[in-house]
C-alpha angles and dihedrals in degrees: 000000000000115000121219114209128175121218091348088284113140111216114198127182112215123186119199107195130175114238117253119254114262091222113049111235125182138149142178125252143160096046112197135187117195089351093303132101101226104357123192119201101032108172104181117098089213107050117184124232127215135175142170128230130224112206130175094198125071126250095028112181125179112229100176144359140198124207123194125192128186136170093234134039091231093057091047092049092046094052097257105125093178095173101047141345110183092193118214106326116196101225140117090213114117097166131070100002106170126235113245103176138103120324110280121238128224122264093008130137116224127195123214143174137179140204129192140204126219126224090271092060095253116139133217127229116263116279121243112277117265133186144223127186126208123228129218102308096182133042089236089063088077087070114194095335116135137194106259133191141171097234135032118251116268128185111349118212128189118198119332115166112227091235091058092086095169092060096049116106115257092230126045117275133195093035096144124153117249110248134213120198133198137188129181121206140160135242113201104170140053110279125230098179137349128187131180119208110193141169126183122179124243093003137325142202114205123207131188119192092342099312128100113250109233129344099264124138125212096002127206108046124243117272140157092279096202090058107035142349129206122236122198126220125218131183104221098167093121095041100062120095128217109259114354125038136162132206120207129186132184122194135205132187107246114160090326094078128010117193113226093237136096113357121350123166089198136002117238130158125172089173139276120337112278141193135209122180143161125185112200116198123187116194128211091249091061097255122120142206133202129204111195138184111254140131091291088076117099121232138185138161113286125224088258100101097175129026125177131154086213105030106041136243137285124202126192107197091190087070094058114125101222111224096006092135093052130089114263098028112150106242095164091122093051120098127244112255120256119239106232130218095234123126113171123159108269116225128181112246106239101167116096111270124246113258141175098269102179143007112229118201126215112261097188137013124189143149120258130213091272092058093251124127121247118208112198116199093185092229134075106227144151116256149065139279133254112219128204109189142156130197146110126315114275094016112138136207134181129214118201115192120203142171093218140021129231120238089268090054095252122137112280112209098156093115099031104053124280145250097028119149147146115233121193129189114200124230091203104249122143098260120004121196121200140163129176116261108193111033140043141186143200110251150137100190135047121200110206118207121191100015141072133215118258112272096028126114110275111182092158093053092236121173112285121230110214094179140002118189130183115229113203110211124196145143108291095229110148120254113257105178145040130193136184134158140176093257109084093204093062091048089052090049089052089052092045092054093041093057090052090049094050092044091054100044101100129127083312132018097269125203092223134356096234125025099040115358087193131144103244098188102210087075089058094072104021091055095031099102091044091051095045093052089056104035139021099253098166097114093037093056091052087061094043091054092047091049088057091048092050091048095049113118126231088256090058098252118147108213123227093249129045128226084036103217093162135021108234125206139217097051097315095099098061128013123153097227087059103040092047087074085086090069102028098046091046090054095044091050090053092049093050102041105020098232111134098180096100090052090052094044099046102031093103090053091048088055088050090054091050089052089051092052089049089054089056094047128098111203086342092304118123112197111174138086138058099306120193095001117210097005118159113262139136094288134056111287122273127092116030113286106176102034130053114246090229092061098056094037095049093043089053090048088054092048089052090053092052091049093046089054089055092047091048089052091049092049092045096244101148096176090054092046088059093041097053093039089056092045092052091053091049094048091049092052093048091045093055093045090052104039110021122089106200093191092061098023090232136129121226108313093344093249125163089249094050095050094042098049089049091052095044095049096041096241097139123088109250088241091065100035096100090048090054090049089050091050091052093048092046093052092050094046096047089054091056090259094303126143131237102176120110140202095315101033109042097074088054091050090056094044094047092051096043097048091049094053097258103122088127087067091050087054092051091049093052105036092075135098098185102069128055111280139079096318090047091053091050091048089053094054102265116157095179129034111280129223094243128047086229094057091234115188094219093069133050118301095198108056129132103196093102098048096108094125089076088075091055093047089060101030098034112030092023091039097215115143136126124250119261095257095041127109125206090352094298087143113032128199118212109193111149115197110222104205142161118338094332107127099174141015140173129196135171135187128190100222126188086266097046144279119337116198130189120179124168139177130193107215133179091251097044149297124308125197127184116195135184118193119188122238118272092028135080138206145219111219124202115199123193105246100145095151093066117094097181118026093191088086087072101035092106090055092049092053095052089097122060088209093067130067120193112226101178136251125313125180091343092308129116109239120208136164124224138177127229121305142072120304139179117202126188127191109196121211 
C-alpha cells in the first residue's frame, strides 16, 4: 500500500486504553425523581425516574431496568413493592422513565430503588433506596387553612412603570406594615412524619421553636400572583418537640407588594402580605393532626419597618419581641390574624430555592471625602450584608450598597436603582448581628453612614462595626460544568461571565440584580447553552417556560418579560427576538435534558404565538421590536444600530418555524409538519427577497449580526454561503478583530464562526484587552459581566446577557457537545478546538447520563487528549490529524482496539466512535 506523507512528517495515532475488567462490575447511583434527588412536594401523578450508572468496563450499555416503589422502607427492603413494580423492562433508557403504579396520595413519602442489566444480560445489585414525597394534590388537602394577614387590602395596583408619572397614584400606596405571626400547639404522641406546606406573599421566613426552618432565601419564588402562588414543602419530623411547640412566620413584600417609596422600577400591589400554612403530622399509631393558618393565629408588626425588593430594608431592633418564637411567650397584646379574601391557584415550588452561596470578606476599608466609611468586597455580586455592630439604644446607621463609586468615593447608584439602602436601629446590646431578610442588591461597595469600623477614632461615639460580611445569594442549582485552560485571560472571562450568571439566577433569570430584577426572556435561550454547561438548569427552565405561558396574552403575544408584572412601552413590551424564547427555550431544554412534557403541554400555545407573529408579518417579514439590542455603533448603546430590526426579527420567525416543524414531527402532528415546513420555505424566500443583495452578495447592511444569523439559521442559498462567511470574516478583520454584535447577534457570531471552522478567529476576537469586549471589561475593572461591551458606568455592571462566549469555552475549546441527532447527551461529540497560544484545556459537564470530561495538551511531540464518557452513552471523537491526506494508511492501527470504530476523516480531523469509559489518545507529530 502506498503511503502518502506531507512534508516528510510522520503522523501516528496512538491510543492508550485501560484494559477492561475481567469481572464486569456496575452499579446505579444518583437516583432522581422529577429531576431532583429527594424531592418534597411532587404534584404530578406520573413522576419520572432517572439514574446514572457506574461501570468499570468499557462500552457499558443498559439493556433493561426494574423499578420498585413502596410506601414504607421496610416493604421496599423486604421485597414488597406495594405501590409499583415495573418488572424487568427491556430498555436502554435511564432518564425520565414514567411511574405506572397505584394512584399516589397527597403528603406521602414513597421509597424506591432500581436495578439494571447490561447488554450481556448481567444484572446489577439494587441501588440504595431513595425517596420522593408528594405535595398537596387536591385543594381539599389544605384542610381548613386560610390566607391570613395583619391588614386588610387597600388599593391594588398592577404594573405601573416608574417613568409613567401621570399614572402613579397621588398618595403613597403599598405602605403596609410587615407582620410576624405565631401559633402554639401541642404534640402528645410519637411522630412518624410531619410536613409543613407554606406560602407567604411576597416572601416568608418560617421558624419552629425558635429556629429558622431550612436555609432558603426569598421563599417563595416570584410568580404572577393573580394566577398562581408557590407553596414550599418542609420535612419537620425531627424539629418537633414532645408536648409544646410554636410556629413563627415573618413576611416581606417582594414582588407581591411594592411600597411607593424610595426606588421602585415599577409599582405593583396585589394587597397586604399574606400567609397560608398547614402542618400535617402523622403519628406512629396511624392517627394524624393538622395545624392550619386561621384567625386563631396571633400577629403583630415585626421589627422590619420597611421592605422593598427595589428599595431595600429597614430594621428597628428596639421593636424586637424578645422570646416571641419560644413556647410560653405572652402574646396577649397581639392581634388575631385577619382571614383574607385571596384565592390563587396553589402550586408546589419545584425550582431550587435561593440560598446564601458564599460569604465574601471585605478586602479594603477606608474613609471617603464625606467622612463615611467605604467597605470594598472586591467583587460585584448579588446579595446582602451581615452586620456585626455595637452601640447605644436607638442609635441608627445606614448602609448604601453600590456597584461603582463616584469620583469622591461615595456610593454610585445612578445605573443600579436609587435610593436603595439598609437602615438599622440598635437595641443597645453588646454585639448585635443583623442581615436583611426580604430584599437584595447587586453591589461591590457599601458606604456606611453613622458608624465607624472597630479600632478607628470615634469622637462622636457612633455605633461601632466589628464586622461586615457580604453574603452572595443565588439559585441553589447544582454546578454542572468546569473549565480551565492555559490562557489566563480566558479563565478570567469564564469567571467574569460566571459571576454575572450566579448574580442573575433568582426566581427568574434576571437581567441585573439591582435596577430591574426582571426576567427578560431573550436571555433565556441566547444564554441557555452557556448556562446549562455551567449549572443544572432543568427545573429552572420548566418554570421559565411556564412563566412565559402564564404571561401570554389572549392575542397570543409573548411579552418581553416573564412574569409580566408591568407592560412596557416603546418596543419593550413585545419584540419577536424576545418572545420567541417560548419556542426556542422549550426546544433547547428538550434537547439538553430529554424531557418532552413541556413541548406536549405548551404546543398549542406555541402555535398560538406563531399565529400572532403571522398576524404581525407583511409578506412574511416582521419588522418591529428592539433588534440587536446594545450592539456597538456610532451612538450610545440601546436599539440596534448596525442591523435592521426586520432582519433579526424575521430570521427568528424563520428559526421558530423550523423548530415548530421538528416539534410537530416529535408529537406526530403530520399536518403541522407540512404547515411549518411550508411556512419556513415561504419566510426564507421573502427574507432573501427583502434583505439579500445579489449584486454585492451581502445581507442588509453587511453587519456581523446579519451575516451570522443568516449562517446559523441556514437562510442563505448554498451558492452564496462562502461569500457570506467571507463578508463576516472581512468585517471582523478590518476592525482589528473587534466585535460589533449585541445581545441578539453575538451568540450567532460565535456559532457561525465555530461551525464553519473559524474558532481561531473567535480566539483572536476575544484575546484582546484594547477593544470593547470581555478583555476590555476586565481591563476597566469589571468583576462581573457588564451590560455594555464598553463597560460604561451609566448602565448595569452586573448583567449576563452578553455572556455567550461561555458556550464556546465548553463546546469549542473544551470540545464537549452532543451530536446532531443526540438527545440529553446520549451521544457526545468531543471535538476540542486548538487555537491561539492555548496549549492545554480541560472541561467537564455533568450530563443526564453522568460526567463527561475532555482534557487536552499540545506538546512538542504531539497532541494528547484524555476523555471520560459516562456509562450508557457513547461518543464521537474528532482528533486533529490535518497532515494526513489518506487515513487508510492507518486504518489497521485504528482497529487494534475493539472499543474504537473508525468513521473516516472530516475537516482534516480523524473521526472515531467510542463507547463509555476512560481513554487517552495521542497524536504524534
